[in-house]
A tleap script that builds the chain and sets N, CA, C and O, in Angstrom:
source leaprc.protein.ff14SB
mol = sequence {
  NMET ARG ARG TYR TRP ASN ARG SER HIE PRO
  ASN ASP CYS LYS VAL ILE LYS GLY LYS ARG
  LYS HIE LYS HIE ALA LYS LYS SER ILE PRO
  VAL LEU SER LYS LEU SER ARG LEU ARG TRP
  ARG LEU MET LYS SER ILE SER GLN ILE LYS
  LEU GLN LEU ARG ARG LEU THR MET ARG VAL
  ASN THR LEU GLN LYS GLN VAL GLU SER SER
  TYR GLY ALA ARG GLY ASN VAL ILE ALA TYR
  LEU ARG SER ARG LEU ASN THR ARG ILE THR
  ILE GLU THR PRO ALA GLY PRO ILE PHE GLY
  THR LEU VAL SER ILE GLY GLU ASP TYR ILE
  GLN ILE SER GLU PRO ASN GLY SER ILE ALA
  ILE ILE PRO GLN ARG GLY ILE LEU SER ILE
  CGLU
}
set mol.1.N position { 2.541 87.658 21.199 }
set mol.1.CA position { 1.309 88.044 22.024 }
set mol.1.C position { 2.317 89.039 22.611 }
set mol.1.O position { 3.541 89.030 22.483 }
set mol.2.N position { 1.459 89.988 23.352 }
set mol.2.CA position { 2.098 91.214 24.143 }
set mol.2.C position { 1.574 90.854 25.715 }
set mol.2.O position { 0.747 89.972 25.948 }
set mol.3.N position { 2.179 91.659 26.696 }
set mol.3.CA position { 2.030 91.049 27.642 }
set mol.3.C position { 1.530 92.711 28.572 }
set mol.3.O position { 2.498 93.470 28.611 }
set mol.4.N position { 0.669 93.108 29.033 }
set mol.4.CA position { 0.880 94.325 29.666 }
set mol.4.C position { 0.392 93.986 31.347 }
set mol.4.O position { -0.385 93.132 31.775 }
set mol.5.N position { 1.054 94.848 31.936 }
set mol.5.CA position { 0.727 94.878 33.467 }
set mol.5.C position { 0.051 95.829 34.032 }
set mol.5.O position { 0.505 96.972 33.985 }
set mol.6.N position { -1.105 95.579 34.648 }
set mol.6.CA position { -2.221 96.796 35.136 }
set mol.6.C position { -1.197 97.329 36.236 }
set mol.6.O position { -1.102 96.647 37.257 }
set mol.7.N position { -0.443 98.448 36.131 }
set mol.7.CA position { 0.141 98.940 37.292 }
set mol.7.C position { -0.590 100.159 38.543 }
set mol.7.O position { -0.070 100.776 39.473 }
set mol.8.N position { -2.134 100.102 37.959 }
set mol.8.CA position { -2.854 100.958 38.608 }
set mol.8.C position { -3.159 100.334 40.204 }
set mol.8.O position { -3.315 101.111 41.146 }
set mol.9.N position { -3.217 98.967 40.360 }
set mol.9.CA position { -3.430 98.327 41.458 }
set mol.9.C position { -2.098 97.502 41.810 }
set mol.9.O position { -1.784 96.771 40.870 }
set mol.10.N position { -1.417 97.439 42.673 }
set mol.10.CA position { 0.173 96.713 42.570 }
set mol.10.C position { -0.249 95.555 43.103 }
set mol.10.O position { 0.669 94.735 43.135 }
set mol.11.N position { -1.466 95.074 43.619 }
set mol.11.CA position { -1.354 93.618 43.827 }
set mol.11.C position { -2.346 92.987 42.856 }
set mol.11.O position { -2.675 91.812 43.016 }
set mol.12.N position { -2.778 93.634 41.973 }
set mol.12.CA position { -3.361 93.029 40.729 }
set mol.12.C position { -2.624 93.121 39.476 }
set mol.12.O position { -2.565 94.145 38.795 }
set mol.13.N position { -2.092 92.067 39.211 }
set mol.13.CA position { -1.202 91.985 38.056 }
set mol.13.C position { -1.767 90.783 37.116 }
set mol.13.O position { -1.645 89.566 37.259 }
set mol.14.N position { -2.354 91.454 36.219 }
set mol.14.CA position { -2.945 90.287 35.117 }
set mol.14.C position { -2.467 90.588 33.796 }
set mol.14.O position { -1.951 91.648 33.442 }
set mol.15.N position { -2.684 89.555 33.089 }
set mol.15.CA position { -1.855 89.549 31.404 }
set mol.15.C position { -3.189 89.856 30.653 }
set mol.15.O position { -4.285 89.307 30.764 }
set mol.16.N position { -2.833 90.770 29.950 }
set mol.16.CA position { -4.089 91.219 28.738 }
set mol.16.C position { -3.489 90.826 27.657 }
set mol.16.O position { -2.405 91.305 27.324 }
set mol.17.N position { -4.027 90.027 27.059 }
set mol.17.CA position { -3.617 89.603 25.555 }
set mol.17.C position { -3.928 90.697 24.722 }
set mol.17.O position { -4.957 91.358 24.862 }
set mol.18.N position { -2.792 90.981 23.574 }
set mol.18.CA position { -3.349 91.948 22.811 }
set mol.18.C position { -3.562 91.035 21.361 }
set mol.18.O position { -3.264 89.872 21.090 }
set mol.19.N position { -4.170 92.039 20.628 }
set mol.19.CA position { -4.152 91.342 19.026 }
set mol.19.C position { -3.362 91.352 18.219 }
set mol.19.O position { -2.978 92.470 17.874 }
set mol.20.N position { -2.838 90.319 17.638 }
set mol.20.CA position { -1.598 90.238 16.787 }
set mol.20.C position { -1.772 90.963 15.522 }
set mol.20.O position { -2.898 90.856 15.035 }
set mol.21.N position { -0.987 91.624 14.923 }
set mol.21.CA position { -1.051 92.108 13.353 }
set mol.21.C position { -0.852 90.984 12.471 }
set mol.21.O position { 0.172 90.301 12.464 }
set mol.22.N position { -1.840 90.811 11.741 }
set mol.22.CA position { -1.967 89.929 10.730 }
set mol.22.C position { -1.408 90.674 9.393 }
set mol.22.O position { -1.780 91.766 8.963 }
set mol.23.N position { -0.472 89.853 8.875 }
set mol.23.CA position { 0.308 90.330 7.479 }
set mol.23.C position { -1.003 90.178 6.317 }
set mol.23.O position { -1.878 89.312 6.351 }
set mol.24.N position { -0.870 91.190 5.378 }
set mol.24.CA position { -1.913 91.157 4.448 }
set mol.24.C position { -1.355 90.126 3.524 }
set mol.24.O position { -0.219 90.271 3.072 }
set mol.25.N position { -2.090 89.093 3.219 }
set mol.25.CA position { -1.647 87.989 2.383 }
set mol.25.C position { -2.045 88.615 0.872 }
set mol.25.O position { -2.886 89.473 0.606 }
set mol.26.N position { -1.114 87.856 -0.046 }
set mol.26.CA position { -1.270 88.125 -1.376 }
set mol.26.C position { -2.471 87.487 -1.820 }
set mol.26.O position { -2.723 86.420 -1.262 }
set mol.27.N position { -3.270 87.888 -2.691 }
set mol.27.CA position { -4.440 87.286 -3.114 }
set mol.27.C position { -3.970 86.420 -4.037 }
set mol.27.O position { -3.214 86.919 -4.870 }
set mol.28.N position { -4.247 85.027 -4.148 }
set mol.28.CA position { -3.711 84.046 -4.840 }
set mol.28.C position { -4.457 84.184 -6.302 }
set mol.28.O position { -5.649 84.469 -6.416 }
set mol.29.N position { -3.608 83.950 -7.346 }
set mol.29.CA position { -4.300 84.093 -8.678 }
set mol.29.C position { -4.760 82.568 -9.188 }
set mol.29.O position { -4.015 81.590 -9.238 }
set mol.30.N position { -5.844 82.600 -9.468 }
set mol.30.CA position { -6.256 81.123 -9.947 }
set mol.30.C position { -5.201 80.673 -11.111 }
set mol.30.O position { -4.673 81.495 -11.860 }
set mol.31.N position { -4.973 79.346 -11.166 }
set mol.31.CA position { -4.480 78.786 -12.265 }
set mol.31.C position { -4.885 79.013 -13.629 }
set mol.31.O position { -4.110 79.239 -14.558 }
set mol.32.N position { -6.236 78.936 -13.704 }
set mol.32.CA position { -6.704 79.247 -15.047 }
set mol.32.C position { -6.410 80.846 -15.234 }
set mol.32.O position { -5.801 81.102 -16.273 }
set mol.33.N position { -6.650 81.666 -14.627 }
set mol.33.CA position { -6.209 83.012 -14.864 }
set mol.33.C position { -4.778 83.070 -15.403 }
set mol.33.O position { -4.450 83.733 -16.387 }
set mol.34.N position { -3.810 82.177 -14.535 }
set mol.34.CA position { -2.462 82.618 -14.923 }
set mol.34.C position { -2.307 81.881 -16.485 }
set mol.34.O position { -1.608 82.380 -17.366 }
set mol.35.N position { -3.052 80.661 -16.648 }
set mol.35.CA position { -2.946 80.088 -17.892 }
set mol.35.C position { -3.259 80.988 -19.014 }
set mol.35.O position { -2.584 81.164 -20.029 }
set mol.36.N position { -4.596 81.639 -18.625 }
set mol.36.CA position { -5.019 82.361 -19.791 }
set mol.36.C position { -4.243 83.642 -20.091 }
set mol.36.O position { -4.321 84.198 -21.187 }
set mol.37.N position { -3.494 84.093 -19.085 }
set mol.37.CA position { -2.716 85.415 -19.459 }
set mol.37.C position { -1.107 84.812 -20.214 }
set mol.37.O position { -0.384 85.585 -20.841 }
set mol.38.N position { -0.816 83.573 -20.038 }
set mol.38.CA position { 0.305 83.085 -20.445 }
set mol.38.C position { 0.078 82.809 -22.053 }
set mol.38.O position { 0.952 82.892 -22.915 }
set mol.39.N position { -1.367 82.444 -22.260 }
set mol.39.CA position { -1.809 81.988 -23.488 }
set mol.39.C position { -1.741 83.146 -24.570 }
set mol.39.O position { -1.160 83.179 -25.655 }
set mol.40.N position { -2.684 84.276 -23.785 }
set mol.40.CA position { -2.604 85.677 -24.297 }
set mol.40.C position { -1.084 86.067 -24.710 }
set mol.40.O position { -0.879 86.302 -25.900 }
set mol.41.N position { -0.268 86.128 -24.013 }
set mol.41.CA position { 1.100 86.499 -24.423 }
set mol.41.C position { 1.923 85.673 -25.482 }
set mol.41.O position { 2.732 86.136 -26.285 }
set mol.42.N position { 1.497 84.154 -25.296 }
set mol.42.CA position { 2.004 83.393 -26.436 }
set mol.42.C position { 1.585 83.616 -27.695 }
set mol.42.O position { 2.341 83.440 -28.650 }
set mol.43.N position { 0.018 84.133 -27.866 }
set mol.43.CA position { -0.836 84.410 -29.085 }
set mol.43.C position { -0.178 85.675 -29.732 }
set mol.43.O position { 0.082 85.858 -30.921 }
set mol.44.N position { 0.040 86.546 -28.610 }
set mol.44.CA position { 0.538 87.886 -29.346 }
set mol.44.C position { 2.128 87.575 -29.656 }
set mol.44.O position { 2.407 88.049 -30.757 }
set mol.45.N position { 3.060 87.044 -29.146 }
set mol.45.CA position { 4.196 86.822 -29.672 }
set mol.45.C position { 3.993 85.687 -31.083 }
set mol.45.O position { 4.701 85.803 -32.084 }
set mol.46.N position { 3.318 85.011 -31.001 }
set mol.46.CA position { 3.279 84.139 -32.494 }
set mol.46.C position { 2.722 85.280 -33.572 }
set mol.46.O position { 3.197 85.405 -34.701 }
set mol.47.N position { 1.654 86.077 -33.048 }
set mol.47.CA position { 1.306 86.946 -34.395 }
set mol.47.C position { 2.554 88.012 -34.677 }
set mol.47.O position { 2.550 88.547 -35.786 }
set mol.48.N position { 3.426 88.293 -33.918 }
set mol.48.CA position { 4.326 89.352 -34.174 }
set mol.48.C position { 5.627 88.171 -34.947 }
set mol.48.O position { 6.422 88.618 -35.775 }
set mol.49.N position { 5.650 87.011 -34.613 }
set mol.49.CA position { 6.751 86.359 -35.426 }
set mol.49.C position { 6.272 86.105 -36.759 }
set mol.49.O position { 7.053 86.060 -37.709 }
set mol.50.N position { 4.656 85.883 -36.921 }
set mol.50.CA position { 4.276 85.400 -38.291 }
set mol.50.C position { 4.261 86.879 -38.955 }
set mol.50.O position { 4.400 86.832 -40.177 }
set mol.51.N position { 4.127 88.135 -38.436 }
set mol.51.CA position { 4.293 89.173 -39.306 }
set mol.51.C position { 5.853 89.420 -39.602 }
set mol.51.O position { 6.029 89.990 -40.678 }
set mol.52.N position { 6.808 89.174 -39.019 }
set mol.52.CA position { 8.189 89.148 -39.327 }
set mol.52.C position { 8.384 88.201 -40.512 }
set mol.52.O position { 9.011 88.470 -41.537 }
set mol.53.N position { 7.793 87.117 -40.242 }
set mol.53.CA position { 7.918 85.846 -41.229 }
set mol.53.C position { 7.334 86.315 -42.510 }
set mol.53.O position { 7.892 85.833 -43.495 }
set mol.54.N position { 6.239 87.228 -42.781 }
set mol.54.CA position { 5.774 87.592 -43.966 }
set mol.54.C position { 6.592 88.556 -44.726 }
set mol.54.O position { 6.882 88.580 -45.922 }
set mol.55.N position { 6.970 89.532 -43.519 }
set mol.55.CA position { 7.923 90.488 -44.247 }
set mol.55.C position { 9.378 89.969 -44.800 }
set mol.55.O position { 9.803 90.371 -45.883 }
set mol.56.N position { 10.150 88.999 -43.936 }
set mol.56.CA position { 11.124 88.359 -44.721 }
set mol.56.C position { 11.062 87.551 -45.555 }
set mol.56.O position { 12.079 87.337 -46.215 }
set mol.57.N position { 9.691 86.713 -45.864 }
set mol.57.CA position { 9.644 86.000 -47.304 }
set mol.57.C position { 9.458 87.355 -48.478 }
set mol.57.O position { 10.076 87.307 -49.542 }
set mol.58.N position { 8.726 88.300 -48.209 }
set mol.58.CA position { 8.639 89.410 -49.220 }
set mol.58.C position { 10.011 89.644 -49.765 }
set mol.58.O position { 10.266 89.577 -50.967 }
set mol.59.N position { 10.975 89.949 -48.735 }
set mol.59.CA position { 12.280 90.438 -48.748 }
set mol.59.C position { 13.276 89.287 -49.794 }
set mol.59.O position { 14.109 89.631 -50.633 }
set mol.60.N position { 12.952 88.142 -49.495 }
set mol.60.CA position { 13.750 86.826 -49.895 }
set mol.60.C position { 13.164 87.150 -51.333 }
set mol.60.O position { 13.982 87.546 -52.164 }
set mol.61.N position { 11.851 87.026 -51.715 }
set mol.61.CA position { 11.037 86.853 -52.958 }
set mol.61.C position { 11.896 88.003 -53.717 }
set mol.61.O position { 12.523 87.567 -54.682 }
set mol.62.N position { 12.016 89.161 -53.504 }
set mol.62.CA position { 12.528 90.289 -54.181 }
set mol.62.C position { 13.844 90.226 -54.479 }
set mol.62.O position { 14.248 90.694 -55.544 }
set mol.63.N position { 14.735 89.609 -53.532 }
set mol.63.CA position { 16.108 89.169 -53.685 }
set mol.63.C position { 16.343 88.095 -54.691 }
set mol.63.O position { 17.214 88.116 -55.561 }
set mol.64.N position { 15.574 87.269 -54.501 }
set mol.64.CA position { 15.276 86.371 -55.591 }
set mol.64.C position { 15.226 86.684 -56.919 }
set mol.64.O position { 15.940 86.231 -57.814 }
set mol.65.N position { 14.147 87.662 -57.016 }
set mol.65.CA position { 13.957 88.214 -58.593 }
set mol.65.C position { 15.082 88.805 -58.909 }
set mol.65.O position { 15.494 88.718 -60.066 }
set mol.66.N position { 15.775 89.504 -57.953 }
set mol.66.CA position { 17.093 90.262 -58.405 }
set mol.66.C position { 18.230 89.524 -58.949 }
set mol.66.O position { 18.947 89.876 -59.886 }
set mol.67.N position { 18.318 88.338 -58.169 }
set mol.67.CA position { 19.607 87.297 -58.573 }
set mol.67.C position { 18.891 86.788 -59.913 }
set mol.67.O position { 19.576 86.746 -60.936 }
set mol.68.N position { 17.816 86.476 -59.949 }
set mol.68.CA position { 17.587 85.753 -61.401 }
set mol.68.C position { 17.607 86.736 -62.228 }
set mol.68.O position { 17.971 86.325 -63.330 }
set mol.69.N position { 17.339 88.095 -62.225 }
set mol.69.CA position { 17.522 89.090 -63.458 }
set mol.69.C position { 18.869 89.269 -63.663 }
set mol.69.O position { 19.267 89.317 -64.827 }
set mol.70.N position { 19.838 89.403 -62.528 }
set mol.70.CA position { 21.063 89.689 -62.617 }
set mol.70.C position { 21.798 88.383 -63.332 }
set mol.70.O position { 22.800 88.494 -64.038 }
set mol.71.N position { 21.078 87.020 -63.008 }
set mol.71.CA position { 21.844 85.767 -63.663 }
set mol.71.C position { 21.603 85.966 -64.967 }
set mol.71.O position { 22.499 85.749 -65.783 }
set mol.72.N position { 20.385 86.398 -65.351 }
set mol.72.CA position { 20.065 86.417 -66.849 }
set mol.72.C position { 21.074 87.270 -67.399 }
set mol.72.O position { 21.702 86.903 -68.392 }
set mol.73.N position { 21.294 88.396 -66.840 }
set mol.73.CA position { 22.088 89.421 -67.505 }
set mol.73.C position { 23.475 88.886 -67.809 }
set mol.73.O position { 24.043 89.102 -68.879 }
set mol.74.N position { 24.079 88.059 -66.649 }
set mol.74.CA position { 25.352 87.297 -66.744 }
set mol.74.C position { 25.400 86.415 -67.708 }
set mol.74.O position { 26.473 86.385 -68.311 }
set mol.75.N position { 24.375 85.497 -68.140 }
set mol.75.CA position { 24.008 84.558 -69.153 }
set mol.75.C position { 24.366 85.385 -70.714 }
set mol.75.O position { 25.083 84.975 -71.627 }
set mol.76.N position { 23.766 86.377 -70.644 }
set mol.76.CA position { 24.208 87.264 -72.035 }
set mol.76.C position { 25.326 87.736 -71.820 }
set mol.76.O position { 25.420 88.442 -72.824 }
set mol.77.N position { 26.433 87.917 -71.169 }
set mol.77.CA position { 27.402 88.472 -71.095 }
set mol.77.C position { 28.339 87.177 -71.333 }
set mol.77.O position { 29.343 87.305 -72.033 }
set mol.78.N position { 28.036 86.012 -70.793 }
set mol.78.CA position { 28.679 84.523 -71.267 }
set mol.78.C position { 28.645 84.389 -72.638 }
set mol.78.O position { 29.629 84.062 -73.301 }
set mol.79.N position { 27.321 84.681 -73.188 }
set mol.79.CA position { 26.974 84.225 -74.503 }
set mol.79.C position { 27.874 85.111 -75.566 }
set mol.79.O position { 28.339 84.729 -76.640 }
set mol.80.N position { 27.987 86.472 -74.914 }
set mol.80.CA position { 29.056 87.579 -75.905 }
set mol.80.C position { 30.229 87.069 -75.693 }
set mol.80.O position { 30.933 86.978 -76.698 }
set mol.81.N position { 30.681 86.699 -74.692 }
set mol.81.CA position { 32.165 86.132 -74.456 }
set mol.81.C position { 32.407 85.080 -75.426 }
set mol.81.O position { 33.422 85.056 -76.123 }
set mol.82.N position { 31.340 84.072 -75.486 }
set mol.82.CA position { 31.798 82.679 -76.229 }
set mol.82.C position { 31.857 83.263 -77.578 }
set mol.82.O position { 32.567 82.708 -78.416 }
set mol.83.N position { 31.208 84.293 -77.874 }
set mol.83.CA position { 31.403 84.607 -79.531 }
set mol.83.C position { 32.500 85.206 -79.750 }
set mol.83.O position { 32.888 85.182 -80.918 }
set mol.84.N position { 33.311 85.891 -78.780 }
set mol.84.CA position { 34.521 86.451 -78.602 }
set mol.84.C position { 35.770 85.553 -78.436 }
set mol.84.O position { 36.869 86.106 -78.459 }
set mol.85.N position { 35.700 84.340 -78.286 }
set mol.85.CA position { 36.815 83.518 -77.808 }
set mol.85.C position { 37.695 83.530 -78.758 }
set mol.85.O position { 37.269 83.855 -79.866 }
set mol.86.N position { 39.222 83.176 -78.622 }
set mol.86.CA position { 40.152 83.609 -79.144 }
set mol.86.C position { 40.430 85.023 -79.822 }
set mol.86.O position { 41.268 85.221 -80.701 }
set mol.87.N position { 39.767 85.763 -79.383 }
set mol.87.CA position { 39.925 87.171 -80.017 }
set mol.87.C position { 40.474 88.278 -79.126 }
set mol.87.O position { 40.347 88.061 -77.921 }
set mol.88.N position { 41.052 89.409 -79.474 }
set mol.88.CA position { 41.498 90.392 -78.553 }
set mol.88.C position { 40.494 91.226 -77.779 }
set mol.88.O position { 39.779 91.987 -78.430 }
set mol.89.N position { 40.377 91.175 -76.606 }
set mol.89.CA position { 39.254 92.107 -75.870 }
set mol.89.C position { 40.053 93.099 -74.867 }
set mol.89.O position { 41.244 92.939 -74.598 }
set mol.90.N position { 39.330 94.039 -74.399 }
set mol.90.CA position { 39.823 94.661 -73.321 }
set mol.90.C position { 38.510 94.485 -71.975 }
set mol.90.O position { 37.386 94.980 -72.062 }
set mol.91.N position { 38.883 93.888 -71.116 }
set mol.91.CA position { 37.851 94.044 -69.838 }
set mol.91.C position { 38.414 94.933 -68.835 }
set mol.91.O position { 39.593 95.022 -68.493 }
set mol.92.N position { 37.344 95.616 -68.388 }
set mol.92.CA position { 37.473 96.667 -67.306 }
set mol.92.C position { 36.934 96.119 -65.992 }
set mol.92.O position { 35.777 95.721 -65.859 }
set mol.93.N position { 37.843 96.127 -65.041 }
set mol.93.CA position { 37.778 95.462 -63.626 }
set mol.93.C position { 37.831 96.471 -62.564 }
set mol.93.O position { 38.420 97.513 -62.853 }
set mol.94.N position { 37.315 96.358 -61.357 }
set mol.94.CA position { 37.745 97.303 -60.531 }
set mol.94.C position { 39.175 97.562 -60.322 }
set mol.94.O position { 39.514 98.713 -60.049 }
set mol.95.N position { 40.072 96.616 -60.418 }
set mol.95.CA position { 41.522 96.793 -60.365 }
set mol.95.C position { 42.209 97.436 -61.563 }
set mol.95.O position { 43.407 97.717 -61.596 }
set mol.96.N position { 41.223 97.667 -62.661 }
set mol.96.CA position { 41.751 98.450 -63.588 }
set mol.96.C position { 41.758 97.557 -65.027 }
set mol.96.O position { 41.694 96.349 -64.798 }
set mol.97.N position { 41.811 97.848 -66.222 }
set mol.97.CA position { 41.579 97.659 -67.658 }
set mol.97.C position { 42.526 96.359 -67.651 }
set mol.97.O position { 43.570 96.345 -66.998 }
set mol.98.N position { 42.059 95.187 -68.480 }
set mol.98.CA position { 42.966 93.934 -68.545 }
set mol.98.C position { 42.889 93.796 -70.627 }
set mol.98.O position { 41.857 93.718 -71.293 }
set mol.99.N position { 44.081 93.807 -71.061 }
set mol.99.CA position { 44.094 93.759 -72.375 }
set mol.99.C position { 44.585 92.419 -72.734 }
set mol.99.O position { 45.619 92.050 -72.178 }
set mol.100.N position { 43.996 91.609 -73.599 }
set mol.100.CA position { 44.695 90.441 -74.163 }
set mol.100.C position { 43.585 89.563 -75.006 }
set mol.100.O position { 42.473 89.926 -75.391 }
set mol.101.N position { 44.159 88.452 -75.150 }
set mol.101.CA position { 43.469 87.078 -76.001 }
set mol.101.C position { 42.388 86.403 -74.912 }
set mol.101.O position { 42.736 85.957 -73.819 }
set mol.102.N position { 41.117 86.410 -75.377 }
set mol.102.CA position { 40.366 85.694 -74.514 }
set mol.102.C position { 40.312 84.078 -74.805 }
set mol.102.O position { 39.673 83.472 -75.665 }
set mol.103.N position { 41.294 83.541 -73.688 }
set mol.103.CA position { 41.494 81.843 -73.869 }
set mol.103.C position { 40.439 81.156 -73.509 }
set mol.103.O position { 39.981 80.362 -74.331 }
set mol.104.N position { 39.945 81.264 -72.494 }
set mol.104.CA position { 38.615 80.293 -71.842 }
set mol.104.C position { 37.564 80.576 -71.169 }
set mol.104.O position { 37.843 81.338 -70.243 }
set mol.105.N position { 36.521 80.313 -71.217 }
set mol.105.CA position { 35.424 80.575 -70.323 }
set mol.105.C position { 34.989 79.682 -69.328 }
set mol.105.O position { 34.511 78.598 -69.665 }
set mol.106.N position { 35.102 80.029 -68.034 }
set mol.106.CA position { 34.438 78.977 -67.233 }
set mol.106.C position { 33.329 79.195 -66.472 }
set mol.106.O position { 32.638 80.201 -66.631 }
set mol.107.N position { 33.047 78.210 -65.521 }
set mol.107.CA position { 31.736 78.482 -64.990 }
set mol.107.C position { 31.285 79.944 -64.205 }
set mol.107.O position { 30.170 80.467 -64.193 }
set mol.108.N position { 32.438 80.371 -63.614 }
set mol.108.CA position { 32.446 81.683 -63.011 }
set mol.108.C position { 33.431 82.488 -63.140 }
set mol.108.O position { 33.459 83.464 -62.390 }
set mol.109.N position { 34.455 82.304 -64.083 }
set mol.109.CA position { 35.724 83.199 -64.537 }
set mol.109.C position { 35.977 83.120 -65.966 }
set mol.109.O position { 35.333 82.478 -66.797 }
set mol.110.N position { 36.942 83.815 -66.137 }
set mol.110.CA position { 36.934 84.155 -67.635 }
set mol.110.C position { 38.929 84.234 -67.512 }
set mol.110.O position { 39.590 84.814 -66.651 }
set mol.111.N position { 39.324 83.589 -68.464 }
set mol.111.CA position { 40.785 83.721 -68.513 }
set mol.111.C position { 41.411 84.596 -69.883 }
set mol.111.O position { 40.900 84.628 -71.002 }
set mol.112.N position { 42.441 85.161 -69.516 }
set mol.112.CA position { 42.742 85.901 -70.769 }
set mol.112.C position { 44.248 85.971 -70.671 }
set mol.112.O position { 44.822 86.151 -69.597 }
set mol.113.N position { 44.898 85.816 -71.881 }
set mol.113.CA position { 46.238 85.785 -72.298 }
set mol.113.C position { 46.946 87.275 -72.507 }
set mol.113.O position { 47.039 87.954 -73.529 }
set mol.114.N position { 47.295 87.464 -71.490 }
set mol.114.CA position { 47.902 89.329 -71.928 }
set mol.114.C position { 49.170 89.368 -73.020 }
set mol.114.O position { 49.784 88.333 -73.279 }
set mol.115.N position { 49.469 90.493 -73.561 }
set mol.115.CA position { 50.444 90.453 -74.453 }
set mol.115.C position { 51.949 90.128 -73.830 }
set mol.115.O position { 52.769 89.664 -74.622 }
set mol.116.N position { 52.237 90.282 -72.858 }
set mol.116.CA position { 53.607 89.728 -71.941 }
set mol.116.C position { 53.580 88.433 -71.946 }
set mol.116.O position { 54.674 87.980 -71.612 }
set mol.117.N position { 52.863 87.699 -72.162 }
set mol.117.CA position { 52.567 86.016 -72.116 }
set mol.117.C position { 52.034 85.761 -70.667 }
set mol.117.O position { 51.850 84.564 -70.451 }
set mol.118.N position { 51.736 86.607 -69.604 }
set mol.118.CA position { 50.768 86.127 -68.458 }
set mol.118.C position { 49.425 85.968 -68.707 }
set mol.118.O position { 48.804 86.459 -69.650 }
set mol.119.N position { 48.915 85.133 -67.663 }
set mol.119.CA position { 47.515 84.691 -67.989 }
set mol.119.C position { 46.656 85.191 -66.785 }
set mol.119.O position { 46.804 84.855 -65.610 }
set mol.120.N position { 45.774 86.017 -67.269 }
set mol.120.CA position { 44.958 86.807 -66.032 }
set mol.120.C position { 43.472 86.152 -66.165 }
set mol.120.O position { 42.719 86.210 -67.138 }
set mol.121.N position { 43.224 85.387 -64.661 }
set mol.121.CA position { 42.031 84.950 -64.431 }
set mol.121.C position { 41.135 85.821 -63.623 }
set mol.121.O position { 41.437 86.157 -62.478 }
set mol.122.N position { 39.914 86.230 -64.277 }
set mol.122.CA position { 39.172 87.482 -63.959 }
set mol.122.C position { 37.730 86.685 -63.437 }
set mol.122.O position { 37.125 86.020 -64.279 }
set mol.123.N position { 37.242 86.761 -62.148 }
set mol.123.CA position { 36.017 86.362 -61.857 }
set mol.123.C position { 34.779 87.048 -62.510 }
set mol.123.O position { 34.886 88.272 -62.596 }
set mol.124.N position { 33.811 86.591 -62.911 }
set mol.124.CA position { 32.658 87.025 -63.890 }
set mol.124.C position { 31.956 88.122 -62.943 }
set mol.124.O position { 31.362 89.040 -63.508 }
set mol.125.N position { 31.980 88.092 -61.851 }
set mol.125.CA position { 31.107 88.958 -60.854 }
set mol.125.C position { 32.308 90.335 -60.977 }
set mol.125.O position { 31.868 91.463 -60.758 }
set mol.126.N position { 33.548 90.197 -61.269 }
set mol.126.CA position { 34.467 91.405 -61.218 }
set mol.126.C position { 34.360 92.070 -62.653 }
set mol.126.O position { 34.876 93.186 -62.617 }
set mol.127.N position { 33.914 91.786 -63.767 }
set mol.127.CA position { 33.978 92.409 -64.854 }
set mol.127.C position { 32.806 93.516 -64.872 }
set mol.127.O position { 31.603 93.329 -64.690 }
set mol.128.N position { 33.398 94.565 -65.107 }
set mol.128.CA position { 32.515 95.908 -65.150 }
set mol.128.C position { 31.888 96.087 -66.632 }
set mol.128.O position { 30.685 96.285 -66.803 }
set mol.129.N position { 32.855 95.994 -67.716 }
set mol.129.CA position { 32.804 96.066 -69.056 }
set mol.129.C position { 33.544 95.517 -69.940 }
set mol.129.O position { 34.759 95.436 -69.762 }
set mol.130.N position { 32.926 95.031 -71.080 }
set mol.130.CA position { 33.949 94.574 -72.255 }
set mol.130.C position { 33.921 95.424 -73.370 }
set mol.130.O position { 32.971 96.139 -73.688 }
set mol.131.N position { 35.187 95.302 -74.055 }
set mol.131.CA position { 35.467 96.074 -75.366 }
set mol.131.C position { 36.037 95.333 -76.286 }
set mol.131.O position { 36.318 95.818 -77.383 }
savepdb mol mol.pdb
quit
């Protein structure tokens, strides 16, 4: 409230009430409108997640086919190595060639006895070529 004094008449002092300024209140958004917006956002997020899930499923299926095809090739390698058991072979690995007698074939490795008497254990994933 503001008070103004009327100075034009010295004996007449009266209070003049001024108007207060009202702050503009924000319009309240109804609860249903808020829920509707939240629902829309959730639906949009869910659709994006579904799309990502489809893409990832396709990638997993592709990788699974690749693993199955490479496992089948490894099965052929194991069958070939079994036919060469206790014979002299040369295995090419990333570390270099290994020459010796194939002693045993494990689930995921092979064992070669080298001419100097040492035993080399080679993981099957490390076999580059067989001679």
